[in-house]
C-alpha positions in Angstrom: -102.7 -65.9 -113.0 -99.3 -64.5 -112.1 -98.7 -63.3 -108.5 -95.8 -61.3 -107.4 -94.9 -61.8 -103.7 -93.2 -59.5 -101.4 -89.9 -60.7 -99.8 -90.7 -61.7 -96.2 -89.4 -59.0 -93.9 -87.7 -57.3 -96.8 -84.7 -55.2 -95.9 -84.4 -51.8 -97.6 -81.8 -49.4 -96.2 -82.5 -45.9 -97.3 -84.5 -44.8 -100.3 -84.6 -46.6 -103.7 -84.4 -44.6 -106.9 -87.5 -45.0 -109.2 -86.7 -46.0 -112.8 -87.6 -43.7 -115.6 -89.8 -46.0 -117.8 -88.8 -44.5 -121.2 -85.1 -45.1 -120.4 -85.4 -48.8 -119.5 -84.4 -50.6 -122.7 -83.3 -54.1 -121.5 -83.9 -57.1 -119.3 -80.9 -58.8 -117.7 -81.5 -62.5 -116.7 -79.3 -63.8 -113.9 -78.8 -67.1 -112.2 -77.5 -67.2 -108.7 -74.7 -69.8 -109.2 -76.1 -71.3 -106.0 -79.3 -72.9 -104.8 -79.7 -70.3 -102.0 -83.1 -69.0 -101.2 -84.4 -65.4 -101.5 -83.5 -64.4 -97.9 -80.0 -65.7 -98.3 -79.4 -63.8 -101.5 -80.9 -60.7 -99.9 -78.6 -60.9 -96.9 -75.6 -61.4 -99.2 -76.4 -58.2 -101.1 -77.0 -56.2 -97.9 -73.7 -57.5 -96.5 -72.0 -56.1 -99.7 -73.3 -52.7 -98.6 -76.2 -52.5 -101.0 -79.4 -50.8 -99.9 -81.6 -53.8 -100.8 -81.5 -57.0 -102.8 -79.9 -56.1 -106.2 -82.6 -57.7 -108.4 -85.8 -56.1 -109.5 -87.5 -59.5 -109.4 -86.4 -63.0 -108.4 -87.8 -66.4 -109.2 -87.6 -69.5 -106.9 -87.3 -73.1 -108.2 -91.1 -73.5 -107.4 -92.0 -70.6 -109.7 -92.6 -68.1 -106.8 -91.9 -64.6 -108.2 -90.6 -62.1 -105.6 -90.5 -58.4 -106.0 -87.0 -57.2 -105.1 -86.6 -53.6 -106.1 -89.5 -53.7 -108.4 -89.6 -50.7 -110.8 -86.8 -49.0 -108.9 -83.2 -48.9 -110.0 -81.6 -52.3 -109.3 -78.0 -53.3 -108.7 -77.7 -56.2 -111.1 -75.7 -54.7 -114.0 -72.9 -52.4 -113.2 -73.2 -49.0 -114.9 -76.5 -49.9 -116.6 -78.9 -50.2 -113.6 -80.9 -47.1 -114.7 -81.7 -48.7 -118.1 -82.1 -52.4 -117.2 -84.5 -54.5 -115.1 -82.7 -57.5 -113.5 -84.4 -60.8 -113.0 -82.7 -63.3 -110.8 -83.3 -67.1 -111.0 -82.6 -69.4 -108.1 -80.0 -72.0 -109.2 -76.8 -72.5 -111.1 -77.4 -73.0 -114.8 -74.1 -72.0 -116.1 -71.7 -75.0 -116.3 -74.0 -77.8 -115.2 -76.1 -80.1 -117.3 -79.3 -79.3 -115.3 -82.7 -78.1 -116.5 -84.6 -75.3 -115.0 -87.8 -76.6 -113.4 -90.9 -76.0 -115.5 -92.5 -73.9 -112.8 -89.5 -71.5 -112.7 -89.2 -71.3 -116.4 -92.9 -70.5 -116.9 -92.8 -67.9 -114.1 -89.8 -66.4 -116.0 -91.9 -66.1 -119.1 -94.7 -64.5 -117.1 -92.6 -61.9 -115.4 -90.8 -61.0 -118.6 -94.2 -60.5 -120.3 -95.4 -58.4 -117.4 -92.4 -56.2 -117.3 -92.4 -55.7 -121.0 -96.1 -54.7 -120.8 -95.2 -52.0 -118.2 -92.0 -50.9 -120.0 -92.6 -50.9 -123.7 -89.2 -49.5 -124.7 -87.4 -52.8 -123.8 -85.6 -54.1 -126.9 -83.0 -56.4 -125.5 -83.2 -59.5 -123.2 -79.9 -61.0 -122.1 
């Protein structure tokens, strides 16, 4: 059974904006281009002046799913954050011949299915 974890000592500065479910039409899948952990990514986003980690959900190598902004507006896709849920994956999968760990891949499938069950207007995953 999938479990979504809170980020330990999560930093949220100010108030997050709830998403309007009927307007969320896409999922944006991101990799970090680094092996940094959730707290390092969170600090990096806060240091950029964001109110919280930019991702709605984030998945570690071991398959742990963290709730970032959850079903609030994220900061992962410029000018589309009110219509997209962003899911971050630990690791750099862009230009390297490396495979995503099975635990992380399977957790990605689980969180995508979960989000789509909550937001039925999603029609694009990219």
